[in-house]
C-alpha positions in Angstrom: 7.0 -1.7 2.5 10.2 0.2 2.3 12.6 0.5 5.1 15.9 2.7 5.6 19.1 0.9 5.3 20.1 -0.9 8.4 23.2 -2.7 9.9 23.1 -6.5 10.0 22.2 -6.8 13.6 19.4 -4.7 13.2 17.9 -6.4 10.5 15.7 -8.9 12.3 13.8 -6.2 14.5 13.4 -4.2 10.9 12.0 -7.0 9.5 9.3 -7.8 12.0 8.1 -4.1 11.8 8.3 -4.5 7.9 5.8 -7.4 8.2 3.5 -5.8 10.6 3.2 -2.5 8.6 1.1 -3.6 5.7 -1.6 -4.8 8.0 -2.1 -1.4 9.6 -1.7 0.1 6.1 -5.0 -2.2 4.9 -6.6 -1.3 8.2 -6.4 2.1 6.9 -7.1 1.6 3.6 -3.9 2.5 2.1 -2.3 1.1 -0.9 0.8 1.8 -2.7 4.5 2.1 -1.3 4.9 3.4 2.3 8.1 3.6 4.1 7.7 1.8 7.4 8.3 4.9 9.5 4.8 6.2 8.3 3.3 3.6 10.8 5.7 4.4 13.7 3.1 5.4 16.1 0.7 2.6 15.3 3.7 0.0 15.6 5.0 1.3 18.7 2.0 1.9 20.9 0.6 -1.4 21.1 4.1 -2.6 22.7 2.7 -0.5 25.8 -1.0 -1.9 26.4 -1.5 -0.7 29.6 -0.5 2.9 28.9 -3.4 3.4 26.4 -6.2 2.7 29.0 -4.4 4.7 31.5 -4.3 7.8 29.3 -7.9 7.0 28.0 -9.2 7.2 31.9 -7.2 10.2 32.8 -8.4 12.4 29.6 -11.8 10.6 29.0 -12.7 9.0 32.3 -16.0 11.0 32.4 -17.5 9.6 29.3 -19.9 6.8 29.5 -18.9 3.8 27.4 -22.3 2.8 27.0 -23.4 6.6 25.6 -23.8 6.5 22.1 -23.5 10.4 21.8 -20.0 10.1 23.9 -18.7 7.3 21.5 -20.0 9.7 18.7 -17.8 12.8 20.3 -14.7 10.3 20.8 -15.1 9.3 17.2 -15.1 12.8 15.8 -12.2 13.6 18.3 -10.0 10.9 16.6 -11.3 11.8 13.0 -10.2 15.5 14.1 -6.6 14.4 15.0 -6.3 12.0 11.9 -7.2 14.9 9.5 -4.5 17.1 11.1 -7.0 18.9 13.4 -8.7 20.6 10.3 -12.4 21.1 10.8 -13.1 20.9 6.8 -11.3 17.8 6.4 -12.9 16.1 9.7 -16.4 17.1 8.2 -15.7 15.8 4.8 -14.5 12.3 6.5 -17.6 12.4 8.9 -20.0 13.5 6.1 -21.1 16.2 8.3 -21.1 20.2 8.5 -17.7 21.8 10.1 -20.0 23.4 12.5 -21.1 19.9 13.8 -17.7 19.1 14.1 -17.0 22.3 16.1 -19.9 21.9 18.4 -18.9 17.8 19.1 -15.3 19.0 19.9 -17.0 21.6 22.2 -19.1 19.3 24.1 -16.2 17.0 24.5 -14.0 19.7 26.1 -17.2 20.7 28.4 -17.5 17.1 29.5 -13.9 16.2 29.9 -12.9 19.5 31.1 -9.8 19.2 28.7 -9.4 20.4 25.2 -7.8 18.9 22.0 -6.9 22.3 20.8 -6.2 24.7 23.5 -3.0 24.8 25.5 -1.2 22.3 23.2 2.1 21.4 24.5 3.3 20.1 21.5 3.3 16.9 19.3 3.2 14.6 22.4 -0.1 16.0 23.6 -1.6 15.4 20.3 -0.3 11.7 20.5 -1.7 11.2 23.9 -5.2 12.5 22.7 -5.0 10.3 19.7 -4.0 7.2 22.0 -6.4 7.9 24.5 -9.1 8.1 22.0 -8.1 4.9 19.8 -7.8 3.0 23.1 -11.3 3.9 24.4 -13.0 3.0 21.1 -10.9 -0.1 20.9 -12.1 -1.2 24.2 -15.8 0.1 23.5 -15.1 -2.0 20.4 -14.3 -5.2 22.6 -16.7 -4.4 25.5 -19.6 -6.6 24.5 -22.8 -6.4 22.5 -24.4 -4.3 25.2 -22.6 -1.1 24.0 -23.7 -1.1 20.4 -23.6 -2.9 17.0 -20.1 -2.6 16.4 -18.8 -3.6 19.8 -19.4 -7.3 19.0 -16.3 -7.6 17.0 -13.1 -8.6 18.7 -10.8 -6.8 16.3 -11.2 -3.2 16.2 -12.1 -1.8 12.7 -12.7 1.9 12.1 -14.7 1.4 9.0 -17.5 -0.6 11.4 -17.6 2.7 13.5 -17.8 5.0 10.6 -20.3 2.8 8.7 -22.4 2.7 12.0 -22.6 6.3 12.4 -23.2 6.9 8.6 -26.1 4.4 8.4 -27.9 5.1 11.8 -31.5 6.1 11.2 -32.2 9.9 10.9 -32.9 11.4 14.5 -36.1 13.3 15.1 -35.5 16.0 13.1 -37.1 14.1 10.3 -40.2 13.2 12.4 -40.4 16.8 14.0 -40.7 18.2 10.4 -43.8 16.2 9.7 -45.2 16.4 13.2 -45.9 19.0 16.0 -43.2 19.7 18.1 -44.1 18.8 21.7 -42.2 18.0 24.7 -43.2 14.2 24.3 -41.4 14.3 20.8 -38.4 16.3 21.6 -35.3 14.0 22.4 -32.3 15.7 23.7 -29.2 15.5 21.3 -26.6 14.9 24.0 -26.5 13.2 27.3 
């Protein structure tokens, strides 16, 4: 971890940041030398624990925390923001097609009546979305086993959510290819 030069009175605070930052880097799967400022948002936002859920309620309040599809929408939106709002990079990170990412973002916009991309008022808008989404996913991760396989773990770990999405059994599309499509075999894609 590298930190900029600081005056002697600032060193204790800077040291505490430098001690916390490597854990954040490991959580993100980063290796190598990073400036402590690379982790600025992830270090600062936990200092205001009440604001994350408030933002989440304002932007994502209509999403049902028990609904797997809604959690998938939140995960897609977070990955979209983490990848600089690039569809191709988001799709690659989620091992899906860019049109699937586009569809999920559109569904999120329809459900929440707000958009990650339209009317962006600058970087703070993106930060608010990212904070709300990570707060929502983190809260879902701690809510209890009734909300899915990765929610039983207390520490929030992105790899568990990604692993859950990637290892989930195939949906009815596989069974529909081998059987007749009837109203009984059709399963709605979104809830």
